[in-house]
Each structure stands twice: as C-alpha cells, then as structure tokens.
A tleap script that builds the chain and sets N, CA, C and O, in Angstrom:
source leaprc.protein.ff14SB
mol = sequence {
  NVAL ALA GLY LEU GLY ASN TYR GLY LEU TRP
  GLY THR ARG HIE SER VAL GLY MET ALA VAL
  LEU ASP ARG LEU ALA GLN GLN LEU ALA VAL
  ALA GLU GLY TRP ARG VAL ASP ARG ARG CYS
  CYS ALA ASP VAL ALA LEU ALA THR ALA HIE
  GLY LEU GLU LEU VAL LEU LEU LYS PRO ARG
  ARG PHE MET ASN LEU ASN GLY LEU SER VAL
  ALA SER ALA ALA GLU VAL TYR ASN LEU GLY
  PRO GLU ASP ILE TYR LEU VAL HIE ASP ASP
  LEU ASP LYS ALA LEU GLY LYS VAL ALA ILE
  LYS LEU GLY GLY SER ALA ARG GLY HIE ASN
  GLY VAL LEU SER CYS ILE SER ALA LEU HIE
  SER SER GLU MET THR ARG LEU ARG VAL GLY
  ILE GLY ARG CPRO
}
set mol.1.N position { 1.029 -1.062 0.002 }
set mol.1.CA position { -0.177 -0.178 0.095 }
set mol.1.C position { 1.194 1.231 0.130 }
set mol.1.O position { 1.877 1.647 1.065 }
set mol.2.N position { 1.139 1.616 -1.284 }
set mol.2.CA position { 1.888 3.240 -1.115 }
set mol.2.C position { 0.815 4.767 -1.104 }
set mol.2.O position { -0.188 5.091 -1.741 }
set mol.3.N position { 1.535 5.343 -0.172 }
set mol.3.CA position { 0.671 6.774 -0.068 }
set mol.3.C position { 1.798 7.585 -0.936 }
set mol.3.O position { 2.971 7.841 -0.666 }
set mol.4.N position { 1.041 7.874 -2.020 }
set mol.4.CA position { 1.731 8.872 -2.435 }
set mol.4.C position { 1.316 10.558 -1.997 }
set mol.4.O position { 0.278 11.073 -1.582 }
set mol.5.N position { 2.729 11.108 -2.332 }
set mol.5.CA position { 3.031 12.464 -1.615 }
set mol.5.C position { 4.056 12.933 -1.659 }
set mol.5.O position { 5.063 12.225 -1.615 }
set mol.6.N position { 4.113 14.180 -1.753 }
set mol.6.CA position { 5.543 14.633 -1.381 }
set mol.6.C position { 6.264 14.719 -0.156 }
set mol.6.O position { 5.713 15.446 0.671 }
set mol.7.N position { 7.155 14.282 0.146 }
set mol.7.CA position { 7.974 13.994 1.430 }
set mol.7.C position { 8.149 15.186 1.683 }
set mol.7.O position { 8.495 16.132 0.975 }
set mol.8.N position { 7.881 15.092 2.788 }
set mol.8.CA position { 8.616 16.094 4.055 }
set mol.8.C position { 7.623 17.277 3.882 }
set mol.8.O position { 7.954 18.263 4.540 }
set mol.9.N position { 6.285 17.438 3.024 }
set mol.9.CA position { 5.278 18.883 2.848 }
set mol.9.C position { 4.064 17.856 3.423 }
set mol.9.O position { 3.196 17.386 2.688 }
set mol.10.N position { 4.162 17.605 4.830 }
set mol.10.CA position { 2.844 17.177 5.555 }
set mol.10.C position { 1.927 18.277 5.873 }
set mol.10.O position { 2.178 19.453 6.137 }
set mol.11.N position { 0.555 17.505 5.774 }
set mol.11.CA position { -0.505 18.575 6.244 }
set mol.11.C position { -0.680 18.976 4.655 }
set mol.11.O position { -1.853 19.331 4.541 }
set mol.12.N position { -0.099 19.061 3.537 }
set mol.12.CA position { -0.700 19.251 2.311 }
set mol.12.C position { -1.638 19.196 2.018 }
set mol.12.O position { -2.161 19.452 3.103 }
set mol.13.N position { -3.008 18.956 0.895 }
set mol.13.CA position { -3.467 18.312 0.523 }
set mol.13.C position { -3.289 17.193 -0.706 }
set mol.13.O position { -4.067 16.286 -1.004 }
set mol.14.N position { -2.320 17.464 -1.173 }
set mol.14.CA position { -1.594 16.764 -2.348 }
set mol.14.C position { -0.620 15.639 -1.315 }
set mol.14.O position { -0.388 14.531 -1.799 }
set mol.15.N position { -0.239 15.864 -0.333 }
set mol.15.CA position { 0.538 14.711 0.434 }
set mol.15.C position { -0.534 14.154 1.163 }
set mol.15.O position { -0.225 13.737 2.280 }
set mol.16.N position { -2.108 14.002 0.709 }
set mol.16.CA position { -2.781 13.153 1.563 }
set mol.16.C position { -3.112 11.568 1.671 }
set mol.16.O position { -3.770 10.939 2.499 }
set mol.17.N position { -2.325 11.126 0.389 }
set mol.17.CA position { -2.191 9.554 0.708 }
set mol.17.C position { -0.884 8.941 1.755 }
set mol.17.O position { -0.909 7.791 2.193 }
set mol.18.N position { 0.223 9.917 2.052 }
set mol.18.CA position { 0.783 9.654 3.175 }
set mol.18.C position { 0.466 9.836 4.213 }
set mol.18.O position { 1.206 9.377 5.084 }
set mol.19.N position { -1.059 10.760 4.741 }
set mol.19.CA position { -1.600 11.054 5.837 }
set mol.19.C position { -2.495 9.677 6.030 }
set mol.19.O position { -2.653 9.114 7.114 }
set mol.20.N position { -3.069 9.230 4.720 }
set mol.20.CA position { -3.620 8.329 4.783 }
set mol.20.C position { -2.970 6.841 5.856 }
set mol.20.O position { -3.257 6.356 6.951 }
set mol.21.N position { -2.072 6.591 4.859 }
set mol.21.CA position { -0.842 5.530 5.480 }
set mol.21.C position { -0.687 5.666 6.721 }
set mol.21.O position { -0.595 4.700 7.479 }
set mol.22.N position { -0.637 6.855 7.089 }
set mol.22.CA position { -0.157 7.453 8.978 }
set mol.22.C position { -1.312 6.797 9.387 }
set mol.22.O position { -1.052 5.999 10.288 }
set mol.23.N position { -2.220 6.815 9.148 }
set mol.23.CA position { -3.667 6.774 10.096 }
set mol.23.C position { -3.855 4.989 9.954 }
set mol.23.O position { -4.027 4.278 10.944 }
set mol.24.N position { -3.775 4.411 8.404 }
set mol.24.CA position { -3.450 3.323 8.422 }
set mol.24.C position { -2.547 1.997 9.642 }
set mol.24.O position { -2.788 0.924 10.195 }
set mol.25.N position { -1.256 3.191 9.486 }
set mol.25.CA position { -0.399 2.443 10.421 }
set mol.25.C position { -0.652 1.956 12.536 }
set mol.25.O position { -0.497 1.107 13.414 }
set mol.26.N position { -1.272 3.731 12.090 }
set mol.26.CA position { -2.023 3.620 13.965 }
set mol.26.C position { -2.769 2.255 13.728 }
set mol.26.O position { -2.409 1.208 14.264 }
set mol.27.N position { -3.940 2.374 12.796 }
set mol.27.CA position { -4.811 1.581 13.075 }
set mol.27.C position { -4.606 -0.178 13.093 }
set mol.27.O position { -5.399 -1.103 13.274 }
set mol.28.N position { -3.641 -0.133 12.907 }
set mol.28.CA position { -2.775 -1.242 12.599 }
set mol.28.C position { -1.801 -1.838 14.029 }
set mol.28.O position { -1.357 -2.901 14.463 }
set mol.29.N position { -1.824 -0.687 14.309 }
set mol.29.CA position { -0.847 -0.984 15.566 }
set mol.29.C position { 0.525 -1.271 15.317 }
set mol.29.O position { 1.047 -2.118 16.041 }
set mol.30.N position { 1.405 -0.574 14.179 }
set mol.30.CA position { 2.462 -0.502 13.713 }
set mol.30.C position { 3.092 0.764 13.337 }
set mol.30.O position { 4.141 0.885 12.704 }
set mol.31.N position { 2.260 1.798 13.844 }
set mol.31.CA position { 3.075 3.732 13.750 }
set mol.31.C position { 4.346 3.443 13.977 }
set mol.31.O position { 5.346 3.531 13.264 }
set mol.32.N position { 4.116 2.955 15.462 }
set mol.32.CA position { 5.913 2.822 15.790 }
set mol.32.C position { 7.335 2.154 14.888 }
set mol.32.O position { 8.554 2.300 14.971 }
set mol.33.N position { 6.518 1.465 14.126 }
set mol.33.CA position { 7.436 0.403 13.066 }
set mol.33.C position { 8.104 1.165 11.678 }
set mol.33.O position { 8.794 0.498 10.907 }
set mol.34.N position { 7.865 2.474 11.452 }
set mol.34.CA position { 8.499 3.010 10.556 }
set mol.34.C position { 9.600 3.061 10.228 }
set mol.34.O position { 10.390 3.650 10.967 }
set mol.35.N position { 10.033 2.501 9.072 }
set mol.35.CA position { 11.801 2.829 9.189 }
set mol.35.C position { 12.127 2.713 7.810 }
set mol.35.O position { 11.564 2.062 6.930 }
set mol.36.N position { 13.550 3.760 7.745 }
set mol.36.CA position { 13.766 4.341 6.243 }
set mol.36.C position { 14.028 2.810 5.824 }
set mol.36.O position { 14.491 1.993 6.620 }
set mol.37.N position { 13.633 2.459 4.292 }
set mol.37.CA position { 14.396 1.409 3.570 }
set mol.37.C position { 14.920 2.339 2.325 }
set mol.37.O position { 14.285 2.971 1.481 }
set mol.38.N position { 16.258 2.185 2.531 }
set mol.38.CA position { 17.072 2.997 1.457 }
set mol.38.C position { 17.052 2.132 0.023 }
set mol.38.O position { 17.692 2.617 -0.910 }
set mol.39.N position { 16.343 0.870 -0.188 }
set mol.39.CA position { 16.733 0.386 -0.732 }
set mol.39.C position { 15.838 0.388 -2.158 }
set mol.39.O position { 16.121 -0.073 -3.264 }
set mol.40.N position { 14.147 1.391 -1.479 }
set mol.40.CA position { 13.705 1.696 -1.760 }
set mol.40.C position { 13.180 3.126 -2.149 }
set mol.40.O position { 12.304 3.493 -2.933 }
set mol.41.N position { 14.135 3.873 -1.218 }
set mol.41.CA position { 14.039 5.334 -0.852 }
set mol.41.C position { 12.681 5.349 -0.692 }
set mol.41.O position { 11.981 5.578 -1.678 }
set mol.42.N position { 12.013 5.074 0.753 }
set mol.42.CA position { 11.041 5.271 1.347 }
set mol.42.C position { 10.967 4.909 2.658 }
set mol.42.O position { 11.703 4.072 3.181 }
set mol.43.N position { 9.940 5.625 3.307 }
set mol.43.CA position { 9.785 5.009 4.867 }
set mol.43.C position { 8.696 3.633 4.704 }
set mol.43.O position { 7.679 3.640 4.011 }
set mol.44.N position { 9.117 2.663 5.396 }
set mol.44.CA position { 8.234 1.300 5.772 }
set mol.44.C position { 8.016 1.270 6.880 }
set mol.44.O position { 8.440 1.761 7.926 }
set mol.45.N position { 6.757 0.160 6.302 }
set mol.45.CA position { 6.209 -0.578 8.003 }
set mol.45.C position { 5.619 -1.519 7.627 }
set mol.45.O position { 4.935 -1.302 6.627 }
set mol.46.N position { 5.590 -2.573 8.045 }
set mol.46.CA position { 5.121 -4.257 7.595 }
set mol.46.C position { 4.246 -3.993 8.809 }
set mol.46.O position { 4.301 -3.480 9.927 }
set mol.47.N position { 3.135 -4.822 7.722 }
set mol.47.CA position { 1.790 -4.908 9.330 }
set mol.47.C position { 1.164 -6.760 8.399 }
set mol.47.O position { 1.596 -7.603 7.614 }
set mol.48.N position { 0.126 -6.501 9.095 }
set mol.48.CA position { -0.979 -8.039 8.781 }
set mol.48.C position { -2.167 -7.665 9.197 }
set mol.48.O position { -2.412 -7.247 10.329 }
set mol.49.N position { -2.808 -7.776 8.464 }
set mol.49.CA position { -4.183 -7.338 8.266 }
set mol.49.C position { -5.355 -8.493 7.840 }
set mol.49.O position { -5.469 -8.830 6.662 }
set mol.50.N position { -6.105 -8.995 8.767 }
set mol.50.CA position { -7.080 -10.062 7.708 }
set mol.50.C position { -6.086 -11.163 7.384 }
set mol.50.O position { -6.183 -11.402 6.181 }
set mol.51.N position { -4.932 -12.133 8.111 }
set mol.51.CA position { -4.418 -12.939 7.402 }
set mol.51.C position { -3.352 -12.812 6.412 }
set mol.51.O position { -2.528 -13.646 6.035 }
set mol.52.N position { -3.598 -11.196 5.957 }
set mol.52.CA position { -2.709 -10.557 4.751 }
set mol.52.C position { -1.231 -10.053 5.209 }
set mol.52.O position { -1.230 -9.447 6.281 }
set mol.53.N position { -0.167 -10.184 4.665 }
set mol.53.CA position { 0.932 -9.059 5.030 }
set mol.53.C position { 1.426 -8.291 3.996 }
set mol.53.O position { 1.863 -8.590 2.885 }
set mol.54.N position { 1.183 -6.634 4.909 }
set mol.54.CA position { 1.400 -5.287 4.045 }
set mol.54.C position { 2.652 -4.688 4.622 }
set mol.54.O position { 3.233 -4.681 5.707 }
set mol.55.N position { 2.875 -3.996 2.955 }
set mol.55.CA position { 4.064 -3.388 3.376 }
set mol.55.C position { 3.305 -1.828 3.501 }
set mol.55.O position { 2.297 -1.655 2.816 }
set mol.56.N position { 3.699 -0.929 4.203 }
set mol.56.CA position { 3.345 0.250 4.258 }
set mol.56.C position { 4.226 0.943 3.337 }
set mol.56.O position { 5.351 0.454 3.438 }
set mol.57.N position { 4.184 1.869 2.489 }
set mol.57.CA position { 4.714 2.556 1.971 }
set mol.57.C position { 5.064 4.222 2.000 }
set mol.57.O position { 3.999 4.803 2.207 }
set mol.58.N position { 5.725 4.796 1.921 }
set mol.58.CA position { 5.829 6.634 1.876 }
set mol.58.C position { 6.904 6.792 1.266 }
set mol.58.O position { 7.980 6.834 1.861 }
set mol.59.N position { 6.757 6.933 -0.337 }
set mol.59.CA position { 7.886 7.141 -0.674 }
set mol.59.C position { 8.748 8.629 -0.381 }
set mol.59.O position { 8.027 9.624 -0.316 }
set mol.60.N position { 10.448 8.872 -0.175 }
set mol.60.CA position { 10.508 9.524 0.277 }
set mol.60.C position { 11.105 10.738 -1.065 }
set mol.60.O position { 12.064 11.496 -0.920 }
set mol.61.N position { 10.480 10.660 -1.963 }
set mol.61.CA position { 10.572 11.637 -3.032 }
set mol.61.C position { 9.789 12.680 -3.264 }
set mol.61.O position { 9.006 12.912 -2.342 }
set mol.62.N position { 9.722 13.481 -4.298 }
set mol.62.CA position { 8.897 14.516 -4.539 }
set mol.62.C position { 7.595 13.559 -5.649 }
set mol.62.O position { 7.912 12.655 -6.423 }
set mol.63.N position { 6.467 13.963 -5.476 }
set mol.63.CA position { 5.576 13.222 -6.400 }
set mol.63.C position { 5.426 12.379 -7.590 }
set mol.63.O position { 4.917 11.273 -7.771 }
set mol.64.N position { 6.283 13.607 -8.688 }
set mol.64.CA position { 6.750 13.301 -9.658 }
set mol.64.C position { 7.767 12.039 -9.968 }
set mol.64.O position { 8.136 11.645 -11.074 }
set mol.65.N position { 8.070 11.582 -8.819 }
set mol.65.CA position { 9.058 10.363 -8.634 }
set mol.65.C position { 8.653 9.301 -7.596 }
set mol.65.O position { 9.360 8.440 -7.074 }
set mol.66.N position { 7.376 9.561 -7.426 }
set mol.66.CA position { 6.717 8.359 -6.303 }
set mol.66.C position { 7.091 7.023 -7.191 }
set mol.66.O position { 7.829 6.146 -6.742 }
set mol.67.N position { 6.513 6.971 -8.473 }
set mol.67.CA position { 6.766 5.595 -9.034 }
set mol.67.C position { 7.773 4.916 -8.478 }
set mol.67.O position { 7.537 4.010 -7.679 }
set mol.68.N position { 9.552 5.406 -8.970 }
set mol.68.CA position { 10.719 5.004 -8.606 }
set mol.68.C position { 10.597 4.507 -7.371 }
set mol.68.O position { 11.295 3.493 -7.367 }
set mol.69.N position { 10.030 4.670 -6.160 }
set mol.69.CA position { 10.358 4.308 -5.280 }
set mol.69.C position { 9.314 2.718 -4.709 }
set mol.69.O position { 9.640 1.777 -3.985 }
set mol.70.N position { 8.040 3.024 -5.422 }
set mol.70.CA position { 7.083 2.090 -5.518 }
set mol.70.C position { 8.091 0.854 -6.711 }
set mol.70.O position { 8.863 0.094 -6.128 }
set mol.71.N position { 8.067 0.824 -7.165 }
set mol.71.CA position { 8.771 0.174 -8.616 }
set mol.71.C position { 9.814 -0.818 -7.415 }
set mol.71.O position { 9.618 -1.930 -6.924 }
set mol.72.N position { 10.737 -0.012 -7.282 }
set mol.72.CA position { 12.113 -0.292 -6.275 }
set mol.72.C position { 11.370 -1.768 -4.903 }
set mol.72.O position { 11.520 -2.972 -4.698 }
set mol.73.N position { 10.650 -0.697 -4.377 }
set mol.73.CA position { 9.819 -1.825 -3.017 }
set mol.73.C position { 8.913 -2.828 -3.976 }
set mol.73.O position { 8.745 -3.935 -3.465 }
set mol.74.N position { 8.500 -2.701 -4.846 }
set mol.74.CA position { 7.868 -3.799 -5.199 }
set mol.74.C position { 8.601 -5.312 -5.752 }
set mol.74.O position { 8.210 -6.469 -5.599 }
set mol.75.N position { 10.185 -4.597 -6.659 }
set mol.75.CA position { 10.702 -5.610 -6.703 }
set mol.75.C position { 11.664 -5.741 -5.292 }
set mol.75.O position { 11.832 -6.941 -5.074 }
set mol.76.N position { 12.134 -5.164 -4.587 }
set mol.76.CA position { 12.280 -5.805 -2.999 }
set mol.76.C position { 11.422 -6.913 -2.129 }
set mol.76.O position { 11.666 -7.772 -1.282 }
set mol.77.N position { 9.891 -6.217 -3.068 }
set mol.77.CA position { 9.066 -6.972 -1.843 }
set mol.77.C position { 8.613 -7.940 -2.471 }
set mol.77.O position { 7.830 -8.648 -1.838 }
set mol.78.N position { 8.912 -8.324 -3.878 }
set mol.78.CA position { 8.783 -9.582 -4.650 }
set mol.78.C position { 6.953 -9.288 -4.918 }
set mol.78.O position { 6.139 -10.138 -4.557 }
set mol.79.N position { 6.451 -7.763 -5.698 }
set mol.79.CA position { 5.105 -7.664 -5.391 }
set mol.79.C position { 4.969 -7.369 -7.681 }
set mol.79.O position { 5.790 -7.112 -8.562 }
set mol.80.N position { 3.578 -7.603 -7.640 }
set mol.80.CA position { 3.566 -7.544 -8.863 }
set mol.80.C position { 2.573 -6.302 -8.888 }
set mol.80.O position { 1.963 -6.148 -7.830 }
set mol.81.N position { 2.269 -5.299 -9.995 }
set mol.81.CA position { 1.508 -3.978 -10.178 }
set mol.81.C position { -0.198 -5.097 -9.798 }
set mol.81.O position { -1.028 -4.455 -9.155 }
set mol.82.N position { -0.414 -5.835 -9.981 }
set mol.82.CA position { -1.546 -6.425 -9.299 }
set mol.82.C position { -1.759 -6.408 -7.459 }
set mol.82.O position { -2.859 -6.640 -6.959 }
set mol.83.N position { -0.800 -6.168 -6.810 }
set mol.83.CA position { -0.464 -6.507 -5.995 }
set mol.83.C position { -0.669 -5.281 -4.892 }
set mol.83.O position { -0.826 -5.255 -3.671 }
set mol.84.N position { -0.571 -4.067 -6.163 }
set mol.84.CA position { -0.121 -2.956 -5.744 }
set mol.84.C position { -1.150 -1.609 -5.323 }
set mol.84.O position { -1.421 -0.818 -6.226 }
set mol.85.N position { -1.578 -1.429 -4.268 }
set mol.85.CA position { -2.500 -0.193 -3.889 }
set mol.85.C position { -1.684 1.453 -3.812 }
set mol.85.O position { -0.546 1.829 -3.531 }
set mol.86.N position { -2.317 1.786 -4.016 }
set mol.86.CA position { -1.973 3.437 -4.575 }
set mol.86.C position { -3.097 4.232 -3.667 }
set mol.86.O position { -4.268 4.219 -4.044 }
set mol.87.N position { -2.694 4.962 -2.398 }
set mol.87.CA position { -3.562 6.181 -2.021 }
set mol.87.C position { -3.406 7.550 -2.907 }
set mol.87.O position { -2.189 7.525 -3.090 }
set mol.88.N position { -3.687 8.259 -3.308 }
set mol.88.CA position { -3.454 9.659 -3.604 }
set mol.88.C position { -5.201 10.583 -3.242 }
set mol.88.O position { -6.322 10.367 -2.781 }
set mol.89.N position { -4.306 11.729 -3.885 }
set mol.89.CA position { -5.549 12.741 -4.062 }
set mol.89.C position { -6.134 12.716 -4.695 }
set mol.89.O position { -5.837 11.850 -5.518 }
set mol.90.N position { -7.188 13.334 -4.970 }
set mol.90.CA position { -8.154 13.383 -6.627 }
set mol.90.C position { -8.859 15.079 -6.551 }
set mol.90.O position { -9.709 15.406 -5.723 }
set mol.91.N position { -8.294 15.977 -7.576 }
set mol.91.CA position { -8.929 17.101 -7.396 }
set mol.91.C position { -10.474 17.416 -7.794 }
set mol.91.O position { -11.283 18.337 -7.678 }
set mol.92.N position { -10.389 15.906 -8.410 }
set mol.92.CA position { -12.044 15.945 -8.955 }
set mol.92.C position { -13.002 15.560 -8.252 }
set mol.92.O position { -14.168 15.698 -8.620 }
set mol.93.N position { -12.578 14.886 -6.863 }
set mol.93.CA position { -13.378 14.383 -5.920 }
set mol.93.C position { -13.935 15.757 -4.812 }
set mol.93.O position { -13.094 16.640 -4.643 }
set mol.94.N position { -14.878 15.876 -4.312 }
set mol.94.CA position { -15.244 16.407 -3.163 }
set mol.94.C position { -14.039 16.358 -1.992 }
set mol.94.O position { -13.009 15.685 -2.025 }
set mol.95.N position { -14.387 17.067 -1.192 }
set mol.95.CA position { -13.154 17.013 -0.217 }
set mol.95.C position { -13.804 16.064 0.268 }
set mol.95.O position { -15.020 15.932 0.127 }
set mol.96.N position { -12.777 14.998 1.139 }
set mol.96.CA position { -12.990 14.087 1.909 }
set mol.96.C position { -13.911 12.228 1.274 }
set mol.96.O position { -13.901 11.076 1.708 }
set mol.97.N position { -14.573 12.956 0.062 }
set mol.97.CA position { -15.231 11.873 -0.982 }
set mol.97.C position { -13.923 10.266 -1.019 }
set mol.97.O position { -12.709 10.276 -0.815 }
set mol.98.N position { -14.481 9.559 -1.224 }
set mol.98.CA position { -12.921 8.260 -1.592 }
set mol.98.C position { -14.250 7.398 -2.689 }
set mol.98.O position { -15.468 7.261 -2.574 }
set mol.99.N position { -13.291 6.995 -3.660 }
set mol.99.CA position { -13.321 5.997 -4.377 }
set mol.99.C position { -12.281 4.868 -5.347 }
set mol.99.O position { -11.422 5.369 -6.073 }
set mol.100.N position { -12.365 4.079 -5.314 }
set mol.100.CA position { -11.843 2.851 -5.414 }
set mol.100.C position { -11.636 2.521 -7.018 }
set mol.100.O position { -12.651 2.314 -7.685 }
set mol.101.N position { -10.545 2.476 -7.549 }
set mol.101.CA position { -10.860 2.243 -8.935 }
set mol.101.C position { -9.532 1.225 -9.409 }
set mol.101.O position { -8.442 1.483 -8.898 }
set mol.102.N position { -9.612 0.281 -10.209 }
set mol.102.CA position { -8.794 -0.883 -11.040 }
set mol.102.C position { -7.874 -0.673 -12.059 }
set mol.102.O position { -7.916 -1.368 -13.074 }
set mol.103.N position { -7.263 -0.025 -11.948 }
set mol.103.CA position { -6.415 0.379 -13.349 }
set mol.103.C position { -6.795 1.460 -14.239 }
set mol.103.O position { -7.279 2.486 -13.761 }
set mol.104.N position { -6.645 1.344 -15.327 }
set mol.104.CA position { -6.975 2.708 -16.545 }
set mol.104.C position { -6.079 3.968 -16.379 }
set mol.104.O position { -5.302 3.616 -15.492 }
set mol.105.N position { -5.798 5.051 -16.681 }
set mol.105.CA position { -4.847 5.894 -16.743 }
set mol.105.C position { -4.798 6.944 -15.585 }
set mol.105.O position { -5.628 7.181 -14.707 }
set mol.106.N position { -3.502 7.539 -15.860 }
set mol.106.CA position { -3.326 8.648 -14.315 }
set mol.106.C position { -4.251 9.673 -14.427 }
set mol.106.O position { -4.355 10.353 -13.406 }
set mol.107.N position { -5.186 10.093 -15.673 }
set mol.107.CA position { -6.094 11.004 -15.265 }
set mol.107.C position { -5.500 12.391 -14.884 }
set mol.107.O position { -6.110 13.370 -14.454 }
set mol.108.N position { -4.232 12.259 -15.129 }
set mol.108.CA position { -3.228 13.862 -15.197 }
set mol.108.C position { -2.775 14.271 -13.440 }
set mol.108.O position { -2.510 15.332 -12.875 }
set mol.109.N position { -2.864 12.734 -12.958 }
set mol.109.CA position { -2.107 12.481 -11.655 }
set mol.109.C position { -0.013 12.495 -11.780 }
set mol.109.O position { 0.677 11.476 -11.754 }
set mol.110.N position { 0.240 13.179 -11.839 }
set mol.110.CA position { 2.005 12.652 -11.813 }
set mol.110.C position { 2.609 11.826 -11.161 }
set mol.110.O position { 3.610 11.196 -11.502 }
set mol.111.N position { 1.685 11.751 -9.590 }
set mol.111.CA position { 2.325 10.433 -8.828 }
set mol.111.C position { 2.015 9.274 -9.785 }
set mol.111.O position { 2.842 8.570 -10.364 }
set mol.112.N position { 0.402 9.186 -9.864 }
set mol.112.CA position { 0.123 7.777 -10.346 }
set mol.112.C position { 0.664 7.473 -12.105 }
set mol.112.O position { 0.564 6.403 -12.704 }
set mol.113.N position { 1.134 8.537 -12.542 }
set mol.113.CA position { 1.220 8.535 -14.152 }
set mol.113.C position { 3.043 7.983 -13.770 }
set mol.113.O position { 3.506 7.056 -14.435 }
set mol.114.N position { 4.033 8.761 -12.519 }
set mol.114.CA position { 5.138 7.899 -12.139 }
set mol.114.C position { 4.774 6.516 -11.894 }
set mol.114.O position { 5.570 5.656 -12.271 }
set mol.115.N position { 3.759 6.185 -11.355 }
set mol.115.CA position { 3.980 4.883 -10.816 }
set mol.115.C position { 3.462 3.915 -11.934 }
set mol.115.O position { 3.687 2.755 -11.588 }
set mol.116.N position { 2.783 3.999 -13.280 }
set mol.116.CA position { 2.393 3.435 -14.333 }
set mol.116.C position { 3.633 3.777 -15.230 }
set mol.116.O position { 3.552 3.253 -16.341 }
set mol.117.N position { 4.553 4.389 -15.060 }
set mol.117.CA position { 5.903 4.515 -15.913 }
set mol.117.C position { 6.871 3.402 -15.412 }
set mol.117.O position { 7.304 2.476 -16.098 }
set mol.118.N position { 7.143 3.656 -14.072 }
set mol.118.CA position { 8.332 3.324 -13.691 }
set mol.118.C position { 7.881 1.244 -13.648 }
set mol.118.O position { 8.690 0.379 -13.985 }
set mol.119.N position { 6.211 0.925 -13.073 }
set mol.119.CA position { 6.280 -0.438 -13.613 }
set mol.119.C position { 5.877 -1.327 -14.441 }
set mol.119.O position { 5.624 -2.531 -14.444 }
set mol.120.N position { 5.875 -0.014 -15.501 }
set mol.120.CA position { 5.173 -0.424 -16.964 }
set mol.120.C position { 3.972 -1.284 -17.206 }
set mol.120.O position { 3.695 -2.172 -18.012 }
set mol.121.N position { 3.161 -0.501 -15.884 }
set mol.121.CA position { 1.433 -1.064 -15.968 }
set mol.121.C position { 0.585 -0.028 -15.329 }
set mol.121.O position { 0.995 0.987 -14.767 }
set mol.122.N position { -0.683 -0.415 -15.486 }
set mol.122.CA position { -1.754 0.226 -15.135 }
set mol.122.C position { -2.430 -0.420 -14.300 }
set mol.122.O position { -3.351 0.298 -13.909 }
set mol.123.N position { -2.445 -1.481 -13.792 }
set mol.123.CA position { -2.634 -2.694 -12.931 }
set mol.123.C position { -2.956 -2.281 -12.144 }
set mol.123.O position { -4.162 -2.444 -11.958 }
set mol.124.N position { -2.235 -1.496 -11.142 }
set mol.124.CA position { -2.350 -1.413 -9.544 }
set mol.124.C position { -4.226 -0.973 -9.290 }
set mol.124.O position { -5.170 -0.617 -9.996 }
set mol.125.N position { -4.040 -1.185 -8.277 }
set mol.125.CA position { -5.647 -0.183 -7.358 }
set mol.125.C position { -5.650 0.676 -7.126 }
set mol.125.O position { -4.611 0.914 -6.511 }
set mol.126.N position { -6.390 1.709 -7.240 }
set mol.126.CA position { -6.172 3.151 -6.190 }
set mol.126.C position { -6.980 3.663 -5.784 }
set mol.126.O position { -8.100 3.869 -6.253 }
set mol.127.N position { -6.474 3.989 -4.715 }
set mol.127.CA position { -8.013 4.340 -3.361 }
set mol.127.C position { -7.766 6.229 -4.034 }
set mol.127.O position { -6.639 6.692 -4.206 }
set mol.128.N position { -8.796 6.870 -4.254 }
set mol.128.CA position { -8.344 8.053 -4.697 }
set mol.128.C position { -9.329 8.904 -3.503 }
set mol.128.O position { -10.534 8.730 -3.322 }
set mol.129.N position { -8.639 9.634 -2.943 }
set mol.129.CA position { -8.972 10.647 -1.943 }
set mol.129.C position { -9.464 12.054 -2.385 }
set mol.129.O position { -8.565 12.755 -2.849 }
set mol.130.N position { -10.689 12.610 -2.339 }
set mol.130.CA position { -10.956 13.864 -2.814 }
set mol.130.C position { -10.340 15.114 -2.003 }
set mol.130.O position { -10.468 15.095 -0.779 }
set mol.131.N position { -9.854 15.913 -2.452 }
set mol.131.CA position { -8.764 16.948 -1.719 }
set mol.131.C position { -10.126 18.326 -2.882 }
set mol.131.O position { -9.835 19.483 -2.576 }
set mol.132.N position { -11.138 18.287 -3.789 }
set mol.132.CA position { -11.670 19.210 -4.198 }
set mol.132.C position { -10.733 19.812 -5.244 }
set mol.132.O position { -9.896 19.117 -5.820 }
set mol.133.N position { -10.933 21.488 -5.545 }
set mol.133.CA position { -10.552 22.451 -6.179 }
set mol.133.C position { -10.116 23.099 -5.399 }
set mol.133.O position { -10.731 22.888 -4.354 }
set mol.134.N position { -9.049 24.121 -5.211 }
set mol.134.CA position { -8.434 25.030 -4.512 }
set mol.134.C position { -9.872 26.144 -4.686 }
set mol.134.O position { -9.852 27.262 -4.172 }
savepdb mol mol.pdb
quit
C-alpha cells in the first residue's frame, strides 16, 4: 500500500496519501514501526491485517518521482502491479469523498503517472481521496 505525496510537505492536500497511510499504520498498531528503507528510498512499515502481510510505503521523493520508490519496493518485496494499492489525492472529487479504481489511466495525476511508467503497468488498484479544487 503506497501513500503518494510530496515527502516532507506534511499537511498539504497533495500529500493526503501519506496521511492516510499514517492513519492506517495507527489502526494496525504499527505506527512506531516506520523505518527508512534505502533500497526503495521510502519509509516502510510492515503489518498484518486479516491474514494478509502488508508493506506500507511512503516514498521519500517528490510526487512526480514516487513511482521510482514504488517500483523498487515491488522488486524488493516481490510484488506485481496487481498486488499494489496506491492511495492518492484527487482534485476532481469533493473534499473527503473516496473512490476505489482498478487500473486505467493516470487522469493527469503525476504520482500515478510516475507509478505507471516505473512499473510498466496500469494494473494497480487506487484509492482516490477527494481534496476538491482550491
């Protein structure tokens, strides 16, 4: 599960994917388990939920390069694009509204585009979190 955003720019609407992962880590009781994984240039926490092993990932890069971290993590943790969930902001959704999408285009989102490019696939499941238009 990769939370897309601009690393270090906490609290901004475009980094809502990382905020969602922080909340998920709290819910799964692994919030103290974040560590830097230099192999994929990301903060990583490992968790288990409903019998599934999860890799929570917050890329330590700017949005338009998030895909490099996601692709590296996929290689390190032996994951295919179909195993990856991207959590990211969506300008076209009202603030707080969410939608799940399987595959498809990036719809102009640079973080998703970076992931599609780096993974050579658009098969990732996406949790789109509405941030509305400014």
